[in-house]
Steps between C-alpha positions, in 0.01 A plus 500: 500500500838323515698424184726262689477153650402160358129586475563786259754294304255214460212713368590861420197532272272477804686789663477712184127430474445612859710812445287603202214562740695812604517620139796522263743570787502335841707490822735202543792383711812399305664348808411515869484868590559626143181663364454602138231578246448236232361598159277214384311673215639490147416861406620631837829312457556662161420842647772454763759346269457772237522790745851497650482869593221431750618148586883508502710193572750637753424325835746684725246703700311179582819300547628741765211395726556126456708282735820388324409132541159532333460196271364708211788749488733307267221493240379858558798701627651774288770402256644735237359306206231564241226338711525742793565824311297736283544775242836563338686276746270209413543566126878498533510175697240326287689590181798302627279193543313527172810579295690209652209259447483616138850361445388143568435306179155343537569209266821409676326533836230256389765249391678530833174447693430191290845355569474573872150348520615182322789459741281546806234259371767238424590490869163362611333366184606138575354517853133499405427771756628846592428819689478737207534800728827409672650302213391713206300823541727631775830404340437619145460873583800474732714356222375763257594780738839348566538512123360852451707634790817308413469382860695211658244231586585488871441874525171467310394225739553732796315782326188294436499348850507853646231624260274206589531580871405862431186399310404254774587757772727244673784677685462786251761728656764227479390412146521864392854528633601182314337626180696824522826321571452276196438799275809674638702195402344489153564870434861465617541204263358692203696816573815296475389273214223655286344266245201465269239490778237720662709640788783595263261665255333693782841617623583625150172687448528876437282563807813408702342325797674516833586165658214552743252557217640205306466263793138593556412475131646149503306411815179620335560296184597192698192525719270551204663235281541199729226465763208627287631314194513167681145562622382580149652177366369283785153655503478461123593131512253447787223653291583290194494180706188574704258704290275300269496786250870434433526128580284413201730687266806335654363148444441588138861599449455878521682709760305821560783656699432860399134466598601352837742785561228754428268321741760487778593865456133588537395265779815415701769758414836407655511836680156521659530822703774759458591837339448703817465876471480765769262798459670836528218628723172380643299406193136418431501209257220262399292610796776441755731741681857386439749630758817665376813284473315178585535210254242453226564151360366376166340155501575380149316176576185667634493771232540246221205306641281803561137392434459797262732310261296178511429351161804647328696273268837436667683298238719747315374784719799684648300766688576334835710679761743216573782715357366813674420808288610857434860618517586226750378207289741209480771573241581129456158368400613347171803305627307390811217364290743338256684317781174378655344384172812313389532335843140379482528384140816300567367312804171413328682384188747283695242347738171489306316278751602709802233534768470644850604257774238641741155654446531865404317612814770333713781714361635734768563871448775696671382771740578866443309807380692565180529184291287207382743213543476123546715312751534205259358369173522118512435314174523146361571385146631207298879484543681609187855580400547863393823570307746709697645807331860419397638794702402325822755260643372150592632514854302804618295482815157652557495869584249601766425850629630513855669750730830307487682543166502176300824329410430456128434737213192391302562726204826590331529874437369628168520854360166676517337534156496866408336696228764715326511848656544816297855622464446837671211503747356842582540636852211453738304817576223484763170642379408844632152396613309192612636211293296280273520124511673479164843344478793706369586350161876482534688211656833540668849380422739741669800369687457428871630778728819430687453358848541737791805457724488194722500679834232746397276221377549305823388799707200553270397133526493527879284811487266341244450190714416726795257696278316192374474358852346827615790611717 
């Protein structure tokens, strides 16, 4: 069954229900001519996710058989990051991510999200109507990543436009090349001017990432932190405005945001189908023969809604698979949830009579096998003036995500809030055996390594671009 096209996007639950007739795993097509096995059972999904020795993440044997212009390649092709590696290499790369994330001060991050949300809401609050996807849910994660990455806004704009095209499988080869070029520019900027931001911290980590590894870690974090985050925010607001279970609480002055987030993560996770693995050899699994090196994709959406889980209490229940599971579970669950919950709280507080501008069944979903994403979220509300944060200049123009860099900077640069690191961090030592999912306790604060000579870096950039484009 196809996991692409408008029919699947409009009603993926019907596809998952039909696939369950095959059992916990079923044959699907990710894109025209791209077969895969989809895991739709909750227990089967956990069995795959918790067994990386039998189901490793490296796609290169499969990738070698794929045409270079395949629309799924930018999402599934090998990159030297912690998503597509296993064992000691995965542990080393993941430690860089978790240690760097540990340096972000959660309280300061919450305050920055609140300020950013207020400033975005102030731009449309007097209009009485808005597209909360394009004007709010999409922009807020972008601004947060510009902040976390110490990224110039015009570069961040290009990054998110490229990432969106990859998720939608629109000119994916071109989008992948643009994404790589943007990361090359960001790494060059941070090599020359390190600061209190994620790229600089990752450069300074004792694991001593190469530029190639650094670029692909940054691509992974950007992909996981912008597109899925905007979908989590938008899908959560949609649920709060359309589901009677929550609407009653809203009219009474309560904002059950955490309950809505739990419900969305169970029923409509922002990443619906992903986490592909590739069996080392032909494998009998759940009554099906899985061919070696062919993709086995986890359906987080289908597994979360497995009928065997019917009747479970979902509010406060974090046993869903929206963040994956095992050693490859999302390392940024807490900040991702914090950003989404604050975004939802701020918009509901500022516009308490907000309502959908169209019936919920007329909202349109973007096609694609991997995400659960709206094309727009139109709402109406009573016009109101929301105070603008004093850091924002009165003459600013609106900032929209577009391929062409905008002419104005919506946010002045701020230093990234950082938890104080220890004075002498221990060196990183990869574990001798299969790593656990625990996070190394130490954070990093060593000085950034000196940049490599200009000519050598230029030659390496050219070779990296050729590598990422499959040449």
